[in-house]
LUMKOL-135374 format. One record per residue (C-alpha): x, z negated, y. Coordinates in Angstrom, 3 decimals, decimal comma. Layout:
<nodes>
+----------+----------+----------+
!       xx !       zz !       yy !
+----------+----------+----------+
!        X !        Z !        Y !
...
+----------+----------+----------+
</nodes>
This chain:
<nodes>
+----------+----------+----------+
!       xx !       zz !       yy !
+----------+----------+----------+
!    3,165 !  -26,469 !   23,558 !
!    5,518 !  -24,205 !   21,599 !
!    5,307 !  -20,366 !   22,063 !
!    3,854 !  -18,802 !   18,888 !
!    6,286 !  -16,624 !   16,887 !
!    5,181 !  -12,967 !   16,869 !
!    4,521 !  -11,441 !   13,532 !
!    2,687 !   -8,592 !   11,810 !
!    0,193 !   -8,694 !    8,917 !
!    0,493 !   -6,477 !    5,898 !
!   -2,677 !   -5,772 !    3,863 !
!   -2,981 !   -3,703 !    0,716 !
!   -5,831 !   -2,854 !   -1,631 !
!   -5,169 !   -1,813 !   -5,229 !
!   -7,963 !    0,706 !   -5,557 !
!  -10,204 !    3,101 !   -3,721 !
!  -13,334 !    1,563 !   -2,192 !
!  -11,904 !   -2,004 !   -1,938 !
!  -11,161 !   -1,837 !    1,771 !
!  -14,334 !   -3,724 !    2,622 !
!  -15,365 !   -5,167 !   -0,748 !
!  -13,273 !   -8,325 !   -1,149 !
!  -10,190 !   -6,436 !    0,077 !
!   -9,008 !   -6,163 !    3,592 !
!  -11,430 !   -8,743 !    5,085 !
!  -10,393 !  -11,444 !    2,662 !
!   -6,684 !  -10,756 !    3,106 !
!   -7,052 !  -10,684 !    6,899 !
!   -8,891 !  -13,979 !    6,996 !
!   -6,290 !  -15,728 !    4,792 !
!   -3,374 !  -14,393 !    6,832 !
!   -5,047 !  -15,275 !   10,157 !
!   -5,675 !  -18,854 !    8,973 !
!   -2,056 !  -19,215 !    7,835 !
!   -0,736 !  -17,772 !   11,114 !
!   -2,801 !  -20,135 !   13,244 !
!   -1,801 !  -23,163 !   11,193 !
!    1,932 !  -22,404 !   11,274 !
!    2,394 !  -21,210 !   14,811 !
!    2,456 !  -17,421 !   14,404 !
!    0,803 !  -14,770 !   16,599 !
!   -0,272 !  -11,578 !   14,805 !
!    0,514 !   -8,666 !   17,091 !
!   -0,383 !   -5,883 !   14,654 !
!   -1,984 !   -5,360 !   11,311 !
!   -0,957 !   -2,688 !    8,789 !
!   -3,440 !   -1,623 !    6,094 !
!   -2,085 !    0,057 !    2,978 !
!   -4,397 !    2,038 !    0,673 !
!   -1,659 !    3,576 !   -1,513 !
!   -2,356 !    2,629 !   -5,109 !
!    0,734 !    3,979 !   -6,983 !
!    3,007 !    1,850 !   -9,125 !
!    6,279 !    2,600 !   -7,421 !
!    7,620 !    1,172 !   -4,175 !
!    6,941 !    4,234 !   -2,038 !
!    4,339 !    2,695 !    0,271 !
!    3,689 !    5,044 !    3,255 !
!    2,224 !    2,338 !    5,504 !
!    4,876 !   -0,192 !    4,527 !
!    7,543 !    2,455 !    5,365 !
!    5,969 !    2,930 !    8,818 !
!    5,824 !   -0,777 !    9,351 !
!    9,492 !   -1,241 !    8,471 !
!   10,424 !    1,567 !   10,821 !
!    8,410 !   -0,046 !   13,603 !
!    9,981 !   -3,475 !   13,080 !
!   13,582 !   -2,171 !   12,759 !
!   13,270 !   -0,161 !   15,940 !
!   11,142 !   -2,698 !   17,813 !
!   12,525 !   -4,182 !   20,972 !
!    9,933 !   -7,011 !   21,137 !
!   11,714 !   -9,102 !   18,551 !
!    9,145 !   -9,067 !   15,744 !
!   10,959 !   -9,882 !   12,529 !
!    8,243 !  -11,590 !   10,491 !
!    5,667 !  -10,107 !    8,084 !
!    2,891 !  -12,123 !    6,519 !
!    0,979 !  -11,080 !    3,379 !
!   -1,906 !  -12,822 !    1,599 !
!   -0,018 !  -13,244 !   -1,611 !
!    2,831 !  -11,736 !   -3,587 !
!    0,715 !   -9,313 !   -5,610 !
!   -0,226 !   -7,507 !   -2,400 !
!    3,278 !   -6,202 !   -2,413 !
!    3,032 !   -4,972 !   -5,979 !
!    1,695 !   -6,059 !   -9,389 !
!    4,792 !   -4,797 !  -11,130 !
!    7,641 !   -7,373 !  -11,077 !
!   10,517 !   -4,805 !  -10,713 !
!    8,670 !   -3,013 !   -7,842 !
!    7,955 !   -6,377 !   -6,254 !
!   11,611 !   -7,415 !   -6,339 !
!   12,722 !   -3,953 !   -5,000 !
!   10,358 !   -4,316 !   -2,035 !
!   11,513 !   -7,894 !   -1,268 !
!   15,181 !   -6,662 !   -1,445 !
!   14,290 !   -4,179 !    1,329 !
!   13,092 !   -7,030 !    3,586 !
!   16,220 !   -9,000 !    2,867 !
!   18,473 !   -6,013 !    3,662 !
!   16,681 !   -5,526 !    7,002 !
!   16,850 !   -9,268 !    7,807 !
!   13,106 !   -9,588 !    7,984 !
!   11,194 !  -12,698 !    7,123 !
!    8,462 !  -12,157 !    4,520 !
!    5,828 !  -14,912 !    4,275 !
!    2,884 !  -15,398 !    1,973 !
!   -0,253 !  -17,376 !    2,927 !
!   -0,375 !  -18,753 !   -0,657 !
!    3,155 !  -18,868 !   -1,934 !
!    6,689 !  -20,093 !   -0,802 !
!    8,928 !  -17,946 !    1,475 !
!    9,198 !  -14,747 !   -0,495 !
!   12,609 !  -13,850 !    0,784 !
!   14,233 !  -17,143 !    0,085 !
!   17,371 !  -17,173 !   -2,102 !
!   16,689 !  -20,797 !   -3,227 !
!   16,881 !  -20,646 !   -7,041 !
!   13,668 !  -22,592 !   -7,545 !
!   11,690 !  -20,408 !   -5,152 !
!   13,157 !  -17,212 !   -6,631 !
!   11,960 !  -18,504 !  -10,042 !
!    8,453 !  -19,264 !   -8,767 !
!    8,238 !  -15,854 !   -7,061 !
!    9,252 !  -14,062 !  -10,174 !
!    6,856 !  -16,004 !  -12,287 !
!    4,034 !  -15,149 !   -9,965 !
!    5,079 !  -11,517 !  -10,133 !
!    5,127 !  -11,586 !  -13,902 !
!    1,621 !  -13,123 !  -13,948 !
!    0,393 !  -10,328 !  -11,585 !
!    1,994 !   -7,673 !  -13,788 !
!    0,300 !   -9,127 !  -16,925 !
!   -2,988 !   -9,264 !  -15,021 !
!   -2,740 !   -5,646 !  -14,087 !
!   -1,855 !   -4,662 !  -17,666 !
!   -4,915 !   -6,512 !  -18,985 !
!   -7,182 !   -4,849 !  -16,415 !
!   -5,833 !   -1,427 !  -17,397 !
!   -6,451 !   -2,139 !  -21,097 !
!   -9,982 !   -3,450 !  -20,480 !
!  -10,775 !   -0,446 !  -18,313 !
!   -9,519 !    1,987 !  -20,941 !
!  -11,436 !    0,259 !  -23,729 !
!  -14,636 !    0,310 !  -21,654 !
!  -14,259 !    4,041 !  -21,006 !
!  -13,651 !    4,786 !  -24,683 !
!  -16,788 !    2,799 !  -25,596 !
!  -18,840 !    4,899 !  -23,041 !
!  -17,369 !    8,161 !  -24,240 !
!  -18,246 !    7,148 !  -27,865 !
!  -21,906 !    7,188 !  -26,876 !
!  -21,625 !   10,763 !  -25,687 !
!  -21,870 !    9,847 !  -21,970 !
!  -19,415 !   11,037 !  -19,341 !
!  -16,969 !    8,538 !  -17,995 !
!  -14,793 !   10,132 !  -15,347 !
!  -12,247 !    8,525 !  -13,042 !
!  -11,759 !    9,290 !   -9,412 !
!  -12,248 !   12,926 !   -8,553 !
!   -9,118 !   14,804 !   -7,509 !
!   -8,666 !   15,815 !   -3,859 !
!  -10,626 !   18,993 !   -3,235 !
!  -13,830 !   17,859 !   -4,978 !
!  -15,582 !   16,428 !   -1,903 !
!  -17,031 !   18,412 !    0,982 !
!  -14,373 !   19,755 !    3,378 !
!  -11,439 !   18,949 !    1,159 !
!  -11,084 !   22,533 !   -0,107 !
!  -10,692 !   23,729 !    3,476 !
!   -7,816 !   21,197 !    3,950 !
!   -6,163 !   22,409 !    0,671 !
!   -6,423 !   26,006 !    2,008 !
!   -4,654 !   24,974 !    5,204 !
!   -1,881 !   23,274 !    3,096 !
!   -1,427 !   26,496 !    1,151 !
!   -1,236 !   28,566 !    4,350 !
!    1,423 !   26,340 !    5,778 !
!    3,388 !   26,397 !    2,606 !
!    3,161 !   30,215 !    2,589 !
!    4,677 !   30,102 !    6,146 !
!    7,670 !   28,268 !    4,727 !
!    6,688 !   24,694 !    5,627 !
!    7,913 !   21,867 !    3,338 !
!    5,689 !   19,035 !    2,314 !
!    6,854 !   16,623 !    5,079 !
!    6,305 !   19,278 !    7,732 !
!    2,897 !   20,150 !    6,313 !
!    1,935 !   16,501 !    6,533 !
!    3,018 !   16,336 !   10,161 !
!    1,087 !   19,451 !   10,946 !
!   -2,045 !   18,021 !    9,446 !
!   -1,695 !   14,764 !   11,301 !
!   -1,114 !   16,626 !   14,582 !
!   -4,370 !   18,380 !   13,967 !
!   -6,135 !   15,014 !   13,347 !
!   -6,902 !   15,954 !    9,775 !
!   -7,324 !   12,728 !    7,776 !
!   -6,831 !   11,964 !    4,095 !
!   -9,803 !   11,031 !    1,998 !
!   -9,253 !    7,322 !    2,844 !
!   -9,090 !    8,137 !    6,612 !
!   -5,380 !    7,719 !    6,970 !
!   -2,471 !    9,855 !    7,968 !
!   -0,914 !   12,416 !    5,561 !
!    2,558 !   11,899 !    4,069 !
!    4,826 !   14,361 !    2,394 !
!    4,246 !   12,663 !   -0,945 !
!    0,516 !   13,243 !   -0,720 !
!    0,936 !   16,853 !    0,200 !
!    3,340 !   17,403 !   -2,631 !
!    0,848 !   15,906 !   -5,100 !
!   -1,850 !   18,306 !   -3,860 !
!    0,467 !   21,273 !   -4,307 !
!    1,554 !   20,146 !   -7,710 !
!   -2,018 !   19,662 !   -8,872 !
!   -3,022 !   23,035 !   -7,626 !
!   -0,014 !   24,642 !   -9,396 !
!    1,663 !   25,723 !   -6,186 !
!    4,966 !   23,829 !   -7,062 !
+----------+----------+----------+
</nodes>
């Protein structure tokens, strides 16, 4: 019996509150089934909740650092499907290029080898990426139209509340301001918050990007 190839799983949801509702559980099940069928052993799972449109994914960055520095020989990442990397084609290709540069294998439970240079596979991958980008644009348009219809009736239709609205978050913002006043930069503030076990709204670790956004929103920078 052949020894399974060690790999990691990368999961990502595209919006707040989707971690348990048809999000992480579905992706995890699909990846686990693929891994078992193709002789892979999942040694770690990374869950991304970052919802921005660029390729700055904090959890993915940590995963790549772990794999590059790893001495256990893990060089394979499995995702559920290509749109879990990004729904924007350009961002998707940028992320795949990172994996290729680091000589890491990127596999999908639903699609061909994502890092392959075979012309036909590159074409399929890019078509799938374009479809995901179109799907995202249609969802954004439908959501915007629905909000406008609600507002036309005189009802409120607000999006996700900014950080600081929920209980306890104003205290965290105050800590961020105090650290900034002491001369700490965004990255150092994030590390200080993580050292004190202060979690983000989603329960994850702070990054310099998140701290910077809080400071910008509050007019501190």
